[in-house]
Residue, then its C-alpha position, 0 to 999 in steps of 0.5 A: m507713206k508720205t509725210s503729207d499723208i501723216q500730217t493729214l491724219r494726225n490733225k484728226v486724232n491725238y496720240d498717247l503713250s502706252p502706259l506699260a512702255l512708260e513703266k518700263w522706260n528708264p530715262g537714265i540710260q545713256a550712251a557711255d561715249s559718242d561723237s557728238n558731232t555725228t550722233i543724234s540722241v533719241l532719249d525722250v518721248i517721240g513728238e513734242d511733249y506737252w509736259t516739258g515742251e521738249g521731245v524728239t521731233a522730225k523738225r529737230i532730226a532734220a536740223a541735226l542731219r543738215y548740220i552733220g551733212d552727208k557723214d555717217v550718223t549714229v542714232n542712240i535710242n532709249s524712248p517709250g515712244g509717243d506720236m506714231f505719226e512723228g515717228l513715221a516722219i522721222y523714219n522717212t527723214l533718216r532714210e533719206h540721209k546719204g550717209k550710213i545710219t547706225v542705230k544703237i538701242l540703248g534701253l528701249a525702242a518702244s512703239a514710235a521709237s521702234i519705227i525710228a530704229m528700223a531706219g538703221d542700216e545697221v541696228q545694235i541693241s543692248r542685251a537688256g534692251f527691248v524693241m516693242i511693236h504694236n498696232c497704232w492707237v490713239l485718243a479719239a472722240g465722237n459718235r459711232h460713225a466718226l469712230r468707225e471713220i477713225a478706225d478706217w483712217m488708222e488701217p493704212f498706218d498699221r500696214a505702213m508700220a508692218g511694211i517697215y518691220q517686214e522690210r527689215t526683218g523679212l518676217d512674213e506678213k501673218k507673223l508680223e500681224a500677230l506680233l503687232d496684235a499682241e503688243s510684243w516686247i522683243g528682248g536683245q537677243d530675240a530682236i537679233d534672231q527675228g531680224f529687228a536688230d543685227v548685233l549686240l552692243s558691247r557691255d561698256a557702250v551703255h551706262e545709266g546716267g544721273s536723274a536730270q529727267n526723273l522729274a519729267f518721268a514722274a510727271r508723266k507717271f502722275d499724268r497716267a494716274m490722273a487720266r485713269s481717274g477720269m480727268p481730261r487732258t486739258e485739265r491735266k495740262k493746266l494743273f501741271d502748268e500751275i505746278k511748274s509755275s509754283a516750282r519756278d516761283a520757289a527757285g526765286s528771281g536770283t537764280p537764273g544766272a547760275t544755270g548758264h545758257g542752254t538750260r531753258d526751264a532749268a527749274v523743271n528739267d534739273p531742279s535743285p533739291g528745294i524745288a524738287a521738294q516743293l513740286a513733290n509736295n504739290l503733287l502729293g497735295v493734289l493726290k490726297 
């Protein structure tokens, strides 16, 4: 499916993370060692994350590949998924790369991230890792006619995803349709047996890192709780923007130099205990 087709549909609907994928995702899982000059890390939500302003985008992946050139590339994945359209665009971008693509599933390759994983010429997965696949699902609003139209728009994307999985695994169409309908969680050895991966990663290839991403992870879980309460997404974002602003104010104006270069929004992405406590208090205040 062409990137232009993906862009046309994504302008009409909004994606959301699978709640179960978010619950199962451990953002601290990282590669134990890698050559940063030829390694691309997919260790976050797919698509721009409105909580942090970050996330893994096709634009970022394309820029990384331009920097690497025609060399072989390693793509480390630990992601709960996200924007399915962005995942398809990243898959296409990786498949066009001239060098060999080695994908390492360190923890979770869920939803859109599982599509990206299928771009590997070789796919390695940790024994405790998972591939999660399901039909695409979106947030949509409108009357019954509009919703029927959206269902029709989504159908070719389900077929496109099934085609990507089928090309890699060799599973028949009916088997893949059943797996997608069931939202299937496929563990390390099972992923190899079914063709989603080729070999297991060695035990020393993965380690659990620090808690730099834990605050953003907690914010996403907070978002899910607010969504279940019926709060619209625009209001949830506005609330979190206010919390981020409060956290930055708590950091004081004399701290930016201590963070060094390359740490945009350091107060949110890697907070000191005092800032984290301030943010936690704000969250608790909202939940009361």
